[in-house]
DSSP file (Angstrom, degrees, kcal/mol; ACC not computed):
  #  RESIDUE AA STRUCTURE BP1 BP2  ACC     N-H-->O    O-->H-N    N-H-->O    O-->H-N    TCO  KAPPA ALPHA  PHI   PSI    X-CA   Y-CA   Z-CA
    1    1 A X              0   0    0      0, 0.0     2,-0.1     0, 0.0     0, 0.0   0.000 360.0 360.0 360.0 128.0  -11.6 -109.3    0.7
    2    2 A X     >  -     0   0    0      1,-0.1     4,-2.1     4,-0.0     5,-0.2  -0.470 360.0-100.9 -91.9 170.7  -11.3 -112.1   -1.9
    3    3 A X  H  > S+     0   0    0      1,-0.2     4,-2.5     2,-0.2     5,-0.1   0.815 120.0  52.9 -56.6 -37.1  -13.9 -114.8   -2.4
    4    4 A X  H  > S+     0   0    0      1,-0.2     4,-2.3     2,-0.2    -1,-0.2   0.943 112.9  43.3 -58.7 -52.0  -12.0 -117.4   -0.4
    5    5 A X  H  > S+     0   0    0      2,-0.2     4,-2.1     1,-0.2    -2,-0.2   0.810 112.9  53.8 -70.5 -26.4  -11.7 -115.2    2.6
    6    6 A X  H  X S+     0   0    0     -4,-2.1     4,-2.2     2,-0.2    -1,-0.2   0.904 110.4  47.5 -68.7 -46.0  -15.4 -114.1    2.2
    7    7 A X  H  X S+     0   0    0     -4,-2.5     4,-1.9     2,-0.2    -2,-0.2   0.880 110.6  51.4 -65.2 -41.4  -16.4 -117.8    2.1
    8    8 A X  H  X S+     0   0    0     -4,-2.3     4,-1.1     2,-0.2    -2,-0.2   0.928 111.2  47.6 -62.6 -49.5  -14.4 -118.6    5.3
    9    9 A X  H  < S+     0   0    0     -4,-2.1     3,-0.5     1,-0.2     4,-0.3   0.890 109.0  52.2 -68.8 -31.3  -15.9 -115.8    7.2
   10   10 A X  H >< S+     0   0    0     -4,-2.2     3,-1.3     1,-0.2    -1,-0.2   0.869 105.7  57.5 -68.6 -32.8  -19.5 -116.7    6.2
   11   11 A X  H 3< S+     0   0    0     -4,-1.9    -1,-0.2     1,-0.3    -2,-0.2   0.796 106.5  48.2 -68.2 -20.7  -18.8 -120.2    7.4
   12   12 A X  T 3< S+     0   0    0     -4,-1.1    -1,-0.3    -3,-0.5     2,-0.2   0.358  95.4  97.7 -90.8  -3.7  -17.9 -118.8   10.8
   13   13 A X  S <  S-     0   0    0     -3,-1.3    -3,-0.0    -4,-0.3     2,-0.0  -0.616  76.1-115.8 -93.7 151.8  -21.0 -116.6   11.0
   14   14 A X     >  -     0   0    0     -2,-0.2     4,-2.0     1,-0.1     5,-0.2  -0.260  31.1-106.9 -71.0 165.5  -24.2 -117.6   12.8
   15   15 A X  H  > S+     0   0    0      1,-0.2     4,-2.5     2,-0.2     5,-0.2   0.887 122.6  52.7 -64.7 -36.5  -27.3 -118.0   10.9
   16   16 A X  H  > S+     0   0    0      1,-0.2     4,-1.7     2,-0.2    -1,-0.2   0.833 107.2  51.5 -65.9 -31.9  -28.6 -114.8   12.3
   17   17 A X  H  > S+     0   0    0      2,-0.2     4,-2.2     1,-0.2    -1,-0.2   0.858 109.2  50.9 -69.7 -39.8  -25.5 -112.9   11.2
   18   18 A X  H  X S+     0   0    0     -4,-2.0     4,-2.3     1,-0.2    -2,-0.2   0.905 110.1  50.0 -70.2 -38.3  -25.8 -114.3    7.6
   19   19 A X  H  X S+     0   0    0     -4,-2.5     4,-2.2     2,-0.2    -2,-0.2   0.920 109.0  51.0 -64.8 -39.2  -29.4 -113.2    7.5
   20   20 A X  H  X S+     0   0    0     -4,-1.7     4,-3.4     2,-0.2    -2,-0.2   0.941 110.6  49.8 -57.2 -50.4  -28.5 -109.7    8.6
   21   21 A X  H  X S+     0   0    0     -4,-2.2     4,-3.0     2,-0.2     5,-0.2   0.930 109.6  50.1 -55.3 -54.5  -25.8 -109.5    5.9
   22   22 A X  H  X S+     0   0    0     -4,-2.3     4,-2.3     2,-0.2    -1,-0.2   0.935 114.8  44.0 -49.0 -56.4  -28.2 -110.6    3.2
   23   23 A X  H  X S+     0   0    0     -4,-2.2     4,-2.6     1,-0.2     5,-0.3   0.973 114.4  51.1 -57.4 -55.7  -30.8 -107.9    4.4
   24   24 A X  H  X S+     0   0    0     -4,-3.4     4,-2.7    60,-0.3     5,-0.2   0.874 109.3  49.2 -54.9 -41.6  -28.0 -105.3    4.7
   25   25 A X  H  X S+     0   0    0     -4,-3.0     4,-2.2     1,-0.2    -1,-0.3   0.912 111.9  47.8 -67.1 -40.0  -26.7 -106.0    1.2
   26   26 A X  H  X S+     0   0    0     -4,-2.3     4,-2.1    -5,-0.2    -2,-0.2   0.893 113.9  49.8 -66.8 -37.0  -30.3 -105.7   -0.3
   27   27 A X  H  X S+     0   0    0     -4,-2.6     4,-2.5     2,-0.2    -2,-0.2   0.875 110.4  48.7 -62.5 -41.1  -30.7 -102.4    1.7
   28   28 A X  H  X S+     0   0    0     -4,-2.7     4,-2.9    -5,-0.3     5,-0.2   0.921 110.4  51.3 -64.8 -42.7  -27.4 -101.1    0.4
   29   29 A X  H  X S+     0   0    0     -4,-2.2     4,-2.3    -5,-0.2    -2,-0.2   0.899 109.1  51.3 -68.0 -38.5  -28.4 -102.0   -3.1
   30   30 A X  H  X S+     0   0    0     -4,-2.1     4,-1.8     1,-0.2    -1,-0.2   0.970 112.9  44.5 -62.3 -50.0  -31.8 -100.1   -2.7
   31   31 A X  H  < S+     0   0    0     -4,-2.5    -2,-0.2     1,-0.2    -1,-0.2   0.895 112.4  51.9 -64.0 -33.1  -30.2  -97.0   -1.5
   32   32 A X  H  < S+     0   0    0     -4,-2.9    -1,-0.2     1,-0.2    -2,-0.2   0.905 115.5  42.0 -67.0 -35.4  -27.5  -97.2   -4.2
   33   33 A X  H >< S+     0   0    0     -4,-2.3     3,-1.6    -5,-0.2     6,-0.4   0.653  85.7 120.6 -81.1 -13.6  -30.1  -97.5   -6.9
   34   34 A X  T 3< S+     0   0    0     -4,-1.8     3,-0.1     1,-0.3     4,-0.1  -0.215  83.2   6.3 -60.7 138.8  -32.5  -94.9   -5.6
   35   35 A X  T 3  S+     0   0    0      1,-0.2     2,-0.3     2,-0.1    -1,-0.3   0.777 111.4 103.1  60.9  26.0  -33.2  -92.0   -8.0
   36   36 A X  S X  S-     0   0    0     -3,-1.6     3,-1.5     1,-0.0     4,-0.3  -0.795  93.1 -99.3-125.0 172.9  -31.2  -93.7  -10.8
   37   37 A X  G >  S+     0   0    0     -2,-0.3     3,-1.1     1,-0.3     4,-0.3   0.673 116.3  76.1 -66.9 -17.1  -32.3  -95.6  -13.9
   38   38 A X  G >  S+     0   0    0      1,-0.2     3,-0.8    -5,-0.2    -1,-0.3   0.661  79.7  68.7 -67.8 -13.5  -31.5  -98.8  -11.8
   39   39 A X  G <  S+     0   0    0     -3,-1.5    -1,-0.2    -6,-0.4    -2,-0.2   0.721  94.1  58.3 -75.2 -19.7  -34.8  -98.2   -9.9
   40   40 A X  G <  S+     0   0    0     -3,-1.1    -1,-0.2    -4,-0.3    -2,-0.2   0.670  82.5 109.6 -84.3 -12.9  -36.5  -99.2  -13.2
   41   41 A X  S X> S-     0   0    0     -3,-0.8     3,-1.6    -4,-0.3     4,-0.9  -0.226  82.9-113.3 -62.4 151.2  -34.8 -102.6  -13.3
   42   42 A X  G >4 S+     0   0    0      1,-0.3     3,-0.6     2,-0.2     4,-0.4   0.842 115.0  58.1 -60.4 -32.6  -37.0 -105.6  -12.7
   43   43 A X  G 34 S+     0   0    0      1,-0.2    -1,-0.3     2,-0.1     3,-0.1   0.746 114.8  38.8 -71.3 -15.4  -35.4 -106.5   -9.3
   44   44 A X  G X4 S+     0   0    0     -3,-1.6     3,-1.1    -6,-0.2    -1,-0.2   0.475  85.2  95.2-107.2  -2.2  -36.2 -103.0   -8.0
   45   45 A X  T << S+     0   0    0     -4,-0.9    -1,-0.1    -3,-0.6    -2,-0.1   0.817  84.5  55.2 -66.0 -26.6  -39.7 -102.4   -9.5
   46   46 A X  T 3  S+     0   0    0     -4,-0.4    -1,-0.3    -3,-0.1    -2,-0.1   0.743  90.0  93.3 -73.5 -24.7  -41.3 -103.6   -6.4
   47   47 A X    <   -     0   0    0     -3,-1.1     2,-0.3    76,-0.1    78,-0.2  -0.355  59.6-153.0 -77.0 148.0  -39.5 -101.1   -4.1
   48   48 A X  E     -a  125   0A   0     76,-3.1    78,-2.8    -2,-0.1     2,-0.5  -0.912   8.0-153.7-128.8 149.7  -40.9  -97.8   -3.0
   49   49 A X  E     -a  126   0A   0     -2,-0.3     2,-0.4    76,-0.2    78,-0.2  -0.985  14.8-164.1-120.4 131.2  -39.4  -94.5   -1.9
   50   50 A X  E     -a  127   0A   0     76,-3.3    78,-2.3    -2,-0.5     2,-0.4  -0.973   5.5-166.7-114.3 128.9  -41.4  -92.1    0.3
   51   51 A X  E     -a  128   0A   0     -2,-0.4    78,-0.2    76,-0.2     2,-0.1  -0.924  16.4-137.9-108.4 132.4  -40.7  -88.6    1.0
   52   52 A X    >>  -     0   0    0     76,-1.6     4,-3.0    -2,-0.4     3,-0.7  -0.409  35.7-100.1 -78.6 168.4  -42.4  -86.7    3.8
   53   53 A X  H 3> S+     0   0    0      1,-0.2     4,-1.8     2,-0.2     5,-0.1   0.873 121.1  57.9 -61.2 -36.4  -43.7  -83.3    3.0
   54   54 A X  H 34 S+     0   0    0      1,-0.2    -1,-0.2     2,-0.2    75,-0.1   0.810 114.2  37.8 -63.0 -27.0  -40.7  -81.6    4.7
   55   55 A X  H X4 S+     0   0    0     -3,-0.7     3,-1.7    73,-0.2    -2,-0.2   0.881 115.1  52.6 -85.4 -43.2  -38.3  -83.4    2.3
   56   56 A X  H 3< S+     0   0    0     -4,-3.0    -2,-0.2     1,-0.3    -3,-0.2   0.741 105.3  57.6 -65.3 -21.2  -40.6  -83.1   -0.7
   57   57 A X  T 3< S+     0   0    0     -4,-1.8    -1,-0.3    -5,-0.2    -2,-0.2   0.517  82.2 106.5 -88.1  -3.4  -40.8  -79.4   -0.2
   58   58 A X  S <  S-     0   0    0     -3,-1.7    -3,-0.0    -5,-0.1     5,-0.0  -0.379  81.8 -99.6 -69.4 152.8  -37.0  -78.7   -0.3
   59   59 A X     >  -     0   0    0      1,-0.1     4,-2.3     4,-0.0     3,-0.3  -0.305  40.8 -99.6 -67.3 164.2  -35.7  -77.1   -3.5
   60   60 A X  H  > S+     0   0    0      1,-0.2     4,-2.4     2,-0.2     5,-0.2   0.891 120.2  51.1 -61.3 -44.6  -34.2  -79.4   -6.1
   61   61 A X  H  > S+     0   0    0      1,-0.2     4,-1.2     2,-0.2    -1,-0.2   0.894 111.7  46.2 -64.8 -35.0  -30.6  -78.7   -5.1
   62   62 A X  H  > S+     0   0    0     -3,-0.3     4,-2.2     2,-0.2    -1,-0.2   0.860 111.1  53.8 -75.0 -34.1  -31.1  -79.4   -1.4
   63   63 A X  H  X S+     0   0    0     -4,-2.3     4,-3.1     1,-0.2     5,-0.2   0.899 105.2  54.2 -62.7 -38.9  -33.1  -82.6   -2.2
   64   64 A X  H  X S+     0   0    0     -4,-2.4     4,-2.2     1,-0.2    -1,-0.2   0.866 107.7  50.3 -66.4 -32.0  -30.3  -83.9   -4.2
   65   65 A X  H  X S+     0   0    0     -4,-1.2     4,-1.9    -5,-0.2    -1,-0.2   0.898 112.6  46.0 -68.3 -41.1  -28.0  -83.4   -1.2
   66   66 A X  H  X S+     0   0    0     -4,-2.2     4,-1.6     2,-0.2    -2,-0.2   0.898 111.4  50.6 -68.0 -36.6  -30.3  -85.2    1.1
   67   67 A X  H  X S+     0   0    0     -4,-3.1     4,-3.0     1,-0.2     5,-0.2   0.923 110.5  50.6 -59.0 -43.7  -30.7  -88.0   -1.4
   68   68 A X  H  X S+     0   0    0     -4,-2.2     4,-2.8     1,-0.2    -2,-0.2   0.911 108.2  54.3 -64.4 -38.6  -26.9  -88.2   -1.7
   69   69 A X  H  < S+     0   0    0     -4,-1.9    -1,-0.2     2,-0.2    -2,-0.2   0.856 113.2  40.9 -58.2 -39.0  -26.6  -88.4    2.1
   70   70 A X  H >< S+     0   0    0     -4,-1.6     3,-1.6     2,-0.2    -2,-0.2   0.963 115.5  51.1 -67.9 -52.0  -29.0  -91.3    2.2
   71   71 A X  H 3< S+     0   0    0     -4,-3.0    -2,-0.2     1,-0.3    -3,-0.2   0.870 120.9  32.5 -55.8 -45.0  -27.5  -93.0   -0.8
   72   72 A X  T 3< S+     0   0    0     -4,-2.8    -1,-0.3    -5,-0.2    -2,-0.2   0.242  83.0 143.0-106.6  14.9  -23.9  -92.7    0.6
   73   73 A X    <   +     0   0    0     -3,-1.6    -3,-0.1     1,-0.1     3,-0.1  -0.314   9.5 157.6 -58.9 133.0  -24.6  -93.1    4.3
   74   74 A X        +     0   0    0      1,-0.0     2,-1.5    -2,-0.0    -1,-0.1   0.242  32.5 110.9-141.6  13.6  -22.0  -95.1    6.0
   75   75 A X        +     0   0    0     15,-0.1     2,-0.4     5,-0.0    15,-0.1  -0.310  41.0 159.6 -92.5  58.2  -22.1  -94.1    9.8
   76   76 A X        +     0   0    0     -2,-1.5     2,-0.2    13,-0.1    13,-0.1  -0.694  10.9 170.3 -81.1 128.0  -23.3  -97.3   10.9
   77   77 A X     >  -     0   0    0     -2,-0.4     4,-2.0     1,-0.0     7,-0.2  -0.763  51.0-102.0-129.8 168.1  -22.8  -98.0   14.6
   78   78 A X  T  4 S+     0   0    0     -2,-0.2     6,-0.1     1,-0.2    -2,-0.0   0.796 123.3  53.2 -61.3 -28.6  -23.8 -100.5   17.2
   79   79 A X  T  4 S+     0   0    0      1,-0.2     3,-0.3     2,-0.1    -1,-0.2   0.913 119.0  28.7 -70.1 -44.4  -26.3  -97.8   18.4
   80   80 A X  T  4 S+     0   0    0      1,-0.2    -2,-0.2    -5,-0.1    -1,-0.2   0.579 132.8  33.9 -89.7 -15.3  -28.0  -97.1   15.1
   81   81 A X    ><  +     0   0    0     -4,-2.0     3,-0.7     5,-0.1    -1,-0.2  -0.466  64.5 154.5-143.3  56.4  -27.6 -100.5   13.6
   82   82 A X  T 3  S+     0   0    0     -3,-0.3    -1,-0.1     1,-0.2    -4,-0.1   0.720  79.2  43.8 -64.5 -23.6  -27.8 -103.1   16.4
   83   83 A X  T 3  S-     0   0    0     -3,-0.1    -1,-0.2   -63,-0.1    -5,-0.1   0.567 107.5-120.6-101.2 -11.6  -29.0 -105.9   14.1
   84   84 A X  S <  S+     0   0    0     -3,-0.7   -60,-0.3    -7,-0.2    -2,-0.1   0.683  77.0 120.9  83.9  15.0  -26.5 -105.3   11.3
   85   85 A X        -     0   0    0    -62,-0.1   -58,-0.2   -61,-0.1    -4,-0.0   0.505  66.9-137.6 -92.5  -8.9  -29.3 -104.6    8.6
   86   86 A X        +     0   0    0      1,-0.1    -5,-0.1   -59,-0.1     3,-0.1   0.946  57.9 135.8  52.1  51.8  -28.4 -101.2    7.7
   87   87 A X        +     0   0    0      1,-0.1    15,-2.2    14,-0.0     2,-0.3   0.230  56.6  48.6-118.7  10.8  -32.0 -100.1    7.6
   88   88 A X  E     +B  101   0A   0     13,-0.2     2,-0.3    -8,-0.1    13,-0.2  -0.999  53.5 162.2-146.7 149.4  -31.7  -96.8    9.4
   89   89 A X  E     -B  100   0A   0     11,-2.3    11,-2.6    -2,-0.3     2,-0.3  -0.977  12.7-164.8-160.1 160.2  -29.6  -93.6    9.4
   90   90 A X  E     +B   99   0A   0     -2,-0.3     2,-0.3     9,-0.2     9,-0.2  -0.997  15.9 161.4-145.4 141.4  -29.7  -90.1   10.6
   91   91 A X  E     -B   98   0A   0      7,-1.6     7,-3.2    -2,-0.3     2,-0.3  -0.972  33.7-109.2-154.9 165.3  -27.6  -87.1    9.6
   92   92 A X  E     +B   97   0A   0     -2,-0.3     2,-0.3     5,-0.2     5,-0.2  -0.827  28.9 174.6-102.8 143.8  -27.7  -83.3    9.7
   93   93 A X  E >  S-B   96   0A   0      3,-2.5     3,-1.3    -2,-0.3    -2,-0.0  -0.930  71.6 -13.8-150.4 124.8  -28.1  -81.0    6.8
   94   94 A X  T 3  S-     0   0    0     -2,-0.3     3,-0.1     1,-0.3    -1,-0.0   0.931 129.2 -50.2  44.2  58.2  -28.4  -77.2    7.0
   95   95 A X  T 3  S+     0   0    0      1,-0.2     2,-0.3    -3,-0.0    -1,-0.3   0.612 118.2 109.7  62.5  16.3  -29.0  -77.3   10.8
   96   96 A X  E <   -B   93   0A   0     -3,-1.3    -3,-2.5    35,-0.0     2,-0.4  -0.915  65.9-129.1-117.2 147.7  -31.8  -79.9   10.5
   97   97 A X  E     -B   92   0A   0     -2,-0.3    34,-3.1    -5,-0.2    35,-0.5  -0.807  25.9-169.0 -93.3 132.4  -31.8  -83.5   11.5
   98   98 A X  E     -BC  91 130A   0     -7,-3.2    -7,-1.6    -2,-0.4     2,-0.4  -0.876   2.3-167.3-116.4 150.8  -32.9  -86.0    8.8
   99   99 A X  E     -BC  90 129A   0     30,-3.1    30,-2.4    -2,-0.3     2,-0.4  -0.999   3.4-166.6-135.9 145.6  -33.7  -89.7    9.2
  100  100 A X  E     -BC  89 128A   0    -11,-2.6   -11,-2.3    -2,-0.4     2,-0.3  -0.971   8.8-176.6-129.8 151.0  -34.2  -92.5    6.7
  101  101 A X  E     -BC  88 127A   0     26,-2.0    26,-2.8    -2,-0.4     2,-0.5  -0.987  17.4-147.4-142.4 144.7  -35.7  -95.9    7.4
  102  102 A X  E     - C   0 126A   0    -15,-2.2     2,-0.3    -2,-0.3    24,-0.2  -0.969  18.2-174.8-118.9 126.3  -36.3  -99.0    5.4
  103  103 A X  E     - C   0 125A   0     22,-2.4    22,-2.0    -2,-0.5     2,-0.4  -0.757  16.9-135.5-115.3 166.3  -39.3 -101.2    6.2
  104  104 A X  E     + C   0 124A   0     -2,-0.3     9,-0.7    20,-0.2     2,-0.3  -0.972  24.6 176.6-129.9 131.7  -40.2 -104.6    4.7
  105  105 A X  E     -DC 112 123A   0     18,-2.2    18,-3.2    -2,-0.4     7,-0.3  -0.900  30.8-104.1-133.3 155.0  -43.7 -105.5    3.6
  106  106 A X    >   -     0   0    0      5,-2.6     3,-1.3    -2,-0.3     7,-0.1  -0.121  50.6 -89.1 -66.1 179.7  -45.3 -108.4    1.9
  107  107 A X  T 3  S+     0   0    0      1,-0.3    -1,-0.1    14,-0.2    15,-0.1   0.770 131.0  49.6 -62.1 -28.7  -46.3 -108.3   -1.8
  108  108 A X  T 3  S-     0   0    0      3,-0.0    -1,-0.3    15,-0.0    -2,-0.0   0.558 103.9-131.9 -81.7  -9.4  -49.7 -106.9   -0.9
  109  109 A X  S <  S+     0   0    0     -3,-1.3    -2,-0.1     2,-0.2     3,-0.1   0.779  81.7 107.2  59.6  32.6  -48.1 -104.3    1.3
  110  110 A X  S    S+     0   0    0      1,-0.1     2,-0.2     2,-0.1    -1,-0.1   0.663  80.8  23.5-100.3 -26.7  -50.7 -105.3    4.1
  111  111 A X  S    S-     0   0    0      1,-0.0    -5,-2.6     0, 0.0    -2,-0.2  -0.788  91.2 -86.6-133.0 168.9  -48.2 -107.1    6.4
  112  112 A X  B     -D  105   0A   0     -7,-0.3    -7,-0.3    -2,-0.2     2,-0.3  -0.443  59.5 -91.9 -69.4 157.9  -44.6 -107.3    7.2
  113  113 A X        -     0   0    0     -9,-0.7     3,-0.4     1,-0.1     9,-0.1  -0.574  20.5-144.3 -77.4 135.8  -42.6 -109.6    5.0
  114  114 A X  S    S+     0   0    0     -2,-0.3     2,-0.2     1,-0.3    -1,-0.1   0.738  95.1  22.3 -69.7 -23.3  -42.2 -113.1    6.1
  115  115 A X    >   -     0   0    0      6,-0.3     3,-2.3     3,-0.2     6,-0.3  -0.742  61.4-176.4-140.0  85.8  -38.6 -113.2    4.6
  116  116 A X  T 3  S+     0   0    0     -3,-0.4     6,-0.1     1,-0.3     3,-0.1   0.399  82.7  67.3 -71.0   8.6  -36.9 -109.9    4.1
  117  117 A X  T 3  S+     0   0    0      1,-0.1     2,-0.7   -91,-0.0    -1,-0.3   0.426  87.0  77.2 -94.8  -2.2  -34.0 -111.7    2.5
  118  118 A X    X   -     0   0    0     -3,-2.3     3,-1.9     1,-0.2     4,-0.2  -0.878  62.6-164.8-114.5 106.4  -36.1 -112.8   -0.4
  119  119 A X  G >  S+     0   0    0     -2,-0.7     3,-0.9     1,-0.3    -1,-0.2   0.772  86.8  65.2 -43.8 -38.3  -36.7 -109.9   -3.0
  120  120 A X  G 3  S+     0   0    0      1,-0.3    -1,-0.3    -3,-0.1     3,-0.0   0.721 112.3  29.4 -71.8 -22.8  -39.5 -111.9   -4.5
  121  121 A X  G <  S+     0   0    0     -3,-1.9     2,-0.5    -6,-0.3    -6,-0.3   0.103 111.0  78.3-121.4  23.5  -41.7 -111.8   -1.5
  122  122 A X    <   -     0   0    0     -3,-0.9     2,-0.6    -4,-0.2   -16,-0.2  -0.956  54.2-163.0-135.2 122.5  -40.6 -108.4    0.0
  123  123 A X  E     - C   0 105A   0    -18,-3.2   -18,-2.2    -2,-0.5     2,-0.4  -0.913  21.2-149.1 -97.0 120.0  -41.4 -104.8   -1.0
  124  124 A X  E     - C   0 104A   0     -2,-0.6   -76,-3.1   -20,-0.2     2,-0.5  -0.760   8.8-162.9 -88.1 135.6  -38.8 -102.5    0.6
  125  125 A X  E     -aC  48 103A   0    -22,-2.0   -22,-2.4    -2,-0.4     2,-0.7  -0.960   0.8-164.1-127.7 108.4  -40.0  -99.1    1.5
  126  126 A X  E     -aC  49 102A   0    -78,-2.8   -76,-3.3    -2,-0.5     2,-0.5  -0.835   8.5-166.6 -99.1 117.3  -37.4  -96.4    2.1
  127  127 A X  E     -aC  50 101A   0    -26,-2.8   -26,-2.0    -2,-0.7     2,-0.4  -0.868   5.0-166.6-104.9 132.0  -38.8  -93.4    3.9
  128  128 A X  E     +aC  51 100A   0    -78,-2.3   -76,-1.6    -2,-0.5     2,-0.3  -0.984  22.7 155.6-120.5 134.0  -36.8  -90.1    4.1
  129  129 A X  E     - C   0  99A   0    -30,-2.4   -30,-3.1    -2,-0.4     2,-0.3  -0.981  47.1-102.8-152.5 157.8  -38.0  -87.5    6.6
  130  130 A X  E >   - C   0  98A   0     -2,-0.3     3,-1.5   -32,-0.2   -32,-0.3  -0.656  39.6-122.3 -72.8 145.2  -37.0  -84.5    8.7
  131  131 A X  G >  S+     0   0    0    -34,-3.1     3,-2.0    -2,-0.3   -33,-0.1   0.867 110.9  63.2 -51.3 -39.8  -36.6  -85.7   12.2
  132  132 A X  G 3  S+     0   0    0    -35,-0.5    -1,-0.2     1,-0.3   -34,-0.1   0.664  95.2  60.0 -66.2 -15.0  -39.2  -83.1   13.2
  133  133 A X  G <         0   0    0     -3,-1.5    -1,-0.3     1,-0.2    -2,-0.2   0.512 360.0 360.0 -90.7  -5.6  -41.8  -84.8   11.2
  134  134 A X    <         0   0    0     -3,-2.0    -1,-0.2    -4,-0.2    -2,-0.1   0.441 360.0 360.0 -64.5 360.0  -41.5  -88.1   13.2
């Protein structure tokens, strides 16, 4: 899609859809940058990644596969992505179900962010877990 088509599409979107797209883009960026040198760039320093004990206890090779499944996750549907923010995913690996979820906190990490489209006032926390740990 070129810039002109993109602009036209955005003009036809509701405010809610525009917000969801901004949040989804930021969430995609977090997943793309996780476990790379890009996590050390200024725009990502506030973001966090949390591994539950079941994921942290995996051997290195299996962890890498789980991380790649989160990073490249693209199976978004109306059921698992009803608001279009791309903040949750679930997949199977070695006969186990895994979930990942992104939450949005204020800069003190005490409350939810007032504007999850604004990286300056939002700390994104990506949690990766075995579904059995939920």
